[in-house]
C-alpha positions in Angstrom: 28.3 150.8 134.1 27.3 148.1 131.9 29.0 149.6 128.5 32.8 150.1 130.8 32.0 145.9 131.7 31.6 145.0 128.0 34.8 146.9 127.1 36.5 144.8 130.0 35.4 141.3 128.9 36.2 142.6 125.1 39.7 143.5 126.2 40.7 140.4 128.0 39.3 138.5 125.1 41.8 140.5 123.3 44.4 139.9 125.2 44.0 136.2 125.6 44.1 135.8 121.5 47.6 138.1 121.3 49.0 135.8 124.2 48.2 132.7 122.6 49.1 134.0 119.2 52.6 134.3 120.6 52.2 131.3 122.3 51.9 129.7 119.2 54.6 131.6 117.3 57.1 130.4 119.9 56.1 126.8 119.8 56.1 126.7 116.2 59.5 128.5 115.7 61.2 126.2 118.6 59.9 122.9 116.6 60.9 124.0 113.4 64.4 125.2 114.7 65.1 122.1 117.3 64.0 119.2 115.0 66.5 117.6 112.6 69.2 120.2 114.2 72.6 118.2 113.7 76.0 119.0 115.5 78.9 116.8 113.6 82.1 117.5 114.9 85.7 116.2 113.3 88.0 115.8 116.4 91.3 116.6 114.1 90.3 120.2 112.8 93.8 120.2 110.6 95.2 118.2 108.0 96.9 114.7 109.1 100.3 114.0 108.2 103.4 111.6 109.2 101.6 108.6 108.4 102.8 105.6 106.5 100.4 103.3 103.7 99.5 100.3 105.6 99.1 101.9 108.9 95.9 102.4 110.6 94.3 106.1 110.6 92.2 106.8 113.3 89.6 109.2 114.2 86.5 110.5 116.5 83.6 111.4 115.7 80.2 112.8 117.6 77.2 114.6 117.3 73.9 116.0 119.0 70.4 116.4 118.2 68.0 118.4 120.6 65.4 115.9 119.3 67.5 113.0 120.2 66.0 109.5 118.3 68.6 107.7 115.2 71.6 109.7 113.6 73.0 108.1 110.1 76.2 108.5 109.0 78.7 108.1 106.1 82.7 108.2 106.2 84.3 108.5 102.5 88.0 108.1 103.3 89.1 109.4 99.5 90.2 105.9 98.2 87.1 104.9 96.5 86.1 103.2 100.2 83.6 103.8 102.5 81.7 103.1 105.4 78.2 104.0 107.2 76.6 103.9 111.0 73.9 104.9 112.9 73.1 105.1 116.2 70.4 106.4 119.0 71.1 109.5 120.1 70.0 110.9 123.4 70.3 114.9 124.2 73.9 114.5 125.4 76.6 114.1 122.6 78.0 110.5 122.0 81.7 109.7 120.4 82.0 107.2 117.8 85.7 106.1 116.3 87.0 104.1 113.6 89.8 103.4 111.5 90.9 102.6 108.1 94.2 101.4 106.6 95.1 102.9 103.2 97.1 100.7 101.1 99.1 103.2 99.0 100.5 106.9 99.8 99.1 110.1 98.8 96.7 112.7 100.0 93.5 112.3 100.5 90.1 114.0 101.2 88.3 112.4 104.3 84.8 113.2 104.2 81.8 112.7 107.2 78.2 113.2 106.6 75.8 113.3 109.6 72.1 112.9 109.1 68.9 112.5 110.6 66.5 111.5 108.3 64.4 114.2 108.6 66.1 117.2 106.8 68.8 117.8 109.3 72.7 117.5 108.0 76.5 118.2 108.9 79.5 117.6 106.5 83.0 118.0 107.7 86.1 117.4 106.0 89.7 117.5 106.4 93.0 115.9 104.3 95.0 112.6 105.3 98.5 112.5 104.0 100.3 109.1 103.7 103.6 108.6 102.9 105.6 105.7 101.2 106.5 102.8 102.7 109.4 100.7 101.7 109.4 97.1 100.9 110.8 94.6 103.3 112.6 91.4 102.4 111.1 88.6 104.7 113.6 87.5 107.3 114.8 83.8 106.4 113.5 83.7 103.0 116.1 84.7 101.2 117.7 81.1 100.0 120.4 79.7 97.6 122.3 76.2 97.0 122.8 74.6 99.9 125.9 72.6 98.7 128.8 73.8 96.8 128.3 74.1 93.1 130.5 72.2 90.9 132.0 73.8 87.6 130.8 72.2 84.7 132.2 72.9 81.4 133.5 76.5 82.7 130.3 77.5 84.6 127.8 76.9 87.6 124.2 78.4 87.9 123.0 79.5 91.4 118.9 79.6 92.1 118.5 82.7 93.9 114.7 83.3 95.5 113.3 85.2 98.4 110.2 86.9 99.4 109.1 90.1 100.3 105.9 92.3 102.0 104.7 95.5 101.1 101.4 97.5 102.2 100.6 98.7 98.7 100.4 95.4 97.2 98.9 95.1 93.7 98.6 98.9 93.9 102.4 99.2 93.0 104.8 98.0 90.7 108.5 96.1 91.9 111.9 96.1 90.6 114.4 93.6 92.4 118.5 93.5 92.3 120.6 90.8 92.7 124.5 91.1 93.2 126.0 87.8 92.4 129.0 88.8 94.3 131.3 88.0 91.0 130.7 91.4 89.5 127.2 90.5 88.1 124.1 92.4 88.9 120.9 91.1 88.1 117.7 93.5 87.6 114.2 92.2 87.4 111.3 94.7 86.4 107.8 93.8 87.3 108.1 91.7 90.2 105.2 89.0 90.9 102.9 90.6 93.9 99.9 89.3 94.8 97.2 90.5 98.3 97.1 88.6 101.2 95.9 88.8 104.5 98.1 89.5 107.5 96.4 89.7 111.1 93.1 90.9 109.3 94.8 93.5 106.7 95.4 93.4 103.1 99.0 93.2 102.5 101.2 92.7 99.0 103.3 89.6 99.1 105.5 89.2 96.4 108.2 86.4 95.2 111.4 86.7 93.2 113.0 83.5 91.7 116.2 84.2 89.4 119.9 82.4 88.5 123.7 83.9 89.2 126.2 82.3 86.8 129.7 81.6 87.7 132.8 81.1 85.4 135.1 80.7 87.9 135.6 79.1 91.2 135.0 81.1 94.6 133.1 81.6 97.6 130.4 84.4 97.1 128.0 86.3 99.2 124.7 87.5 97.5 123.1 90.2 98.3 119.6 91.4 97.2 117.2 94.4 97.3 113.8 95.3 96.3 112.0 98.6 95.9 109.2 100.1 94.6 107.7 102.4 92.0 107.5 105.2 94.4 111.4 105.4 95.4 111.0 103.2 98.1 114.0 100.4 98.9 114.6 97.8 101.2 117.4 97.2 103.5 119.7 94.6 101.6 119.8 91.1 102.6 122.4 88.7 101.8 123.1 84.7 101.3 126.0 83.6 102.7 127.8 81.8 100.4 127.5 80.3 97.4 130.7 78.0 96.9 131.7 77.2 93.2 134.7 74.6 93.2 136.6 73.6 89.9 138.8 69.9 90.4 140.9 71.4 88.0 141.4 74.5 89.2 144.6 73.5 91.7 146.2 72.6 94.6 148.2 74.4 97.9 150.6 73.3 99.9 152.6 74.6 102.6 154.4 75.0 105.8 155.5 77.5 108.4 154.6 79.4 111.7 153.7 83.0 112.6 154.0 85.0 116.1 150.3 84.6 117.7 149.1 88.4 118.2 149.8 89.3 121.9 151.3 86.4 122.8 155.3 87.0 123.0 157.0 85.0 121.4 154.9 82.1 121.1 154.2 80.6 118.1 152.0 79.3 115.7 153.1 76.4 113.6 151.0 74.8 110.7 151.7 72.4 107.9 148.8 71.3 105.2 148.3 70.3 101.5 145.1 69.8 99.7 144.1 68.9 96.0 141.7 66.6 93.8 143.5 64.1 92.7 141.2 64.0 89.5 139.4 66.1 87.4 136.5 63.6 87.9 137.0 63.9 91.4 134.4 65.8 93.6 136.2 65.2 96.9 139.5 66.3 98.1 142.4 64.8 99.5 145.2 66.0 101.9 146.6 66.5 105.3 146.5 69.3 107.7 148.2 69.9 111.2 148.2 72.8 113.1 149.8 73.4 116.8 150.6 76.1 119.2 152.7 74.1 121.6 152.8 76.4 125.0 149.0 76.7 124.5 148.3 72.8 124.7 146.7 73.2 121.3 147.5 70.0 118.5 145.2 69.6 115.8 145.2 66.9 113.7 143.1 66.7 109.7 141.0 63.2 109.4 139.1 64.5 106.1 138.7 67.4 103.9 135.5 68.0 102.6 136.1 70.7 100.4 138.6 72.8 98.4 137.7 75.9 96.5 141.0 77.7 94.6 140.4 81.0 93.0 143.4 83.3 91.6 145.8 83.3 94.7 143.8 81.9 97.3 143.0 79.0 98.8 140.1 77.5 101.1 139.1 74.2 102.3 137.8 72.7 105.3 136.9 69.4 107.0 137.1 67.8 110.2 140.1 66.1 112.3 140.5 66.3 116.6 141.8 69.0 118.2 143.6 67.6 121.4 142.3 64.0 121.2 139.0 65.0 121.0 136.4 65.5 117.2 136.4 68.9 115.9 136.3 70.7 112.4 138.5 73.2 110.7 138.9 75.5 108.0 141.7 76.9 106.4 142.1 80.2 103.8 145.6 80.6 102.3 147.2 83.6 100.3 150.0 83.3 97.9 152.0 86.3 98.3 153.8 85.7 94.7 150.2 85.7 93.3 148.6 88.4 94.6 148.6 90.5 97.4 150.9 91.1 100.8 153.4 93.2 99.0 153.9 90.7 96.2 155.7 88.2 98.4 154.4 87.9 102.1 152.1 84.7 102.2 149.0 84.9 104.9 147.1 82.2 106.4 143.7 82.2 108.4 143.1 79.1 110.4 139.7 78.3 112.5 138.7 75.7 114.4 135.4 74.7 116.6 134.7 72.0 118.8 132.3 68.9 118.0 129.7 71.4 119.7 130.1 74.1 117.1 131.8 76.6 119.9 134.6 78.6 118.1 137.9 76.9 120.0 140.2 79.2 117.8 140.4 81.8 114.7 143.6 83.7 113.5 141.4 86.3 112.3 138.2 86.6 114.8 135.4 88.2 113.7 136.2 88.4 109.7 133.6 87.1 107.1 134.8 83.8 105.5 135.1 85.4 101.9 137.2 88.6 103.6 140.8 89.1 102.5 143.4 87.2 104.6 145.3 89.3 107.3 147.5 87.1 109.3 150.8 87.4 107.6 153.1 84.4 107.9 157.0 84.5 109.7 158.5 82.0 108.5 157.7 79.0 105.7 155.5 79.7 102.5 152.7 79.0 101.0 152.3 77.8 97.4 149.2 78.0 95.1 149.5 75.5 92.5 147.5 76.5 89.0 146.8 73.0 86.8 
């Protein structure tokens, strides 16, 4: 009986030691595998495209640790910039968001690294493709001469300037093109650029300044564009108008009528003359009368402010009265014998505004100031006199 009891005690003690060993191994294995366990997930698992430089790239990141504690992270954007973060983790997975602005176009590797400081570490990468963004000319920044330019010694100079923006800033090289309206195109490379902050984001601010030179009188539209080294080009911007006049350039006299479109037999009548009394004068002289008898429209000029004569075309403007009230006018006349319109037909455009600036009459509605004249006269004549 005693021998069997000793065997029973020895067996029980042996089973307890074995069980304790199993428990120790299980505890040790769990501790070594759970401590420092980090799962780090990039929520976009494929490459990112369709982005433009200067716009924000948004990303999400999440992590979990069975032990909880503090999690550190590094974000490498692939353009030489990086960010760091740290957060306290419970057993559930938190989510963190971030943003980054890429200044230049290209394909970048975005790398996210997470660590718990106890040897647990995970890394994930993806690519971000950023497209080029063309520079833009700031609305209202294009400037030119505010008053007509006198042709002196056969030339006149018009300063032209504008500002533009581009997300790449000094990372790109910029070129400007200026069409002066007289067939001359100015090209500039390495247009000055500096970085500035707009709404908390760095962007490039560029400035162009140049000069258009004119050899003859006329009314000119200037157009400008700016481009970057990656082939992006801005939409054109326009300065209307550079006005160049020459007191020695000529004069105009006219008298006649034309049928008012859509008004049956109603006719518009005109008589005018405009000239500089001498080559030393800068204010023209003359007279203007325009009337449509059955429409109660009667304009009488009181002063001519400017006259521009170029080839077979004369344009002049000033003040007067419309049915007895203050008004403004602009007349554009073309002598058919010296130019277009089948070599013989003259053409005229009359524009009238009331004192408030509201358009009252236009023989060519919607056309630009420098557009060809299309209203042919049905009687009378227009004569451009060249000096």
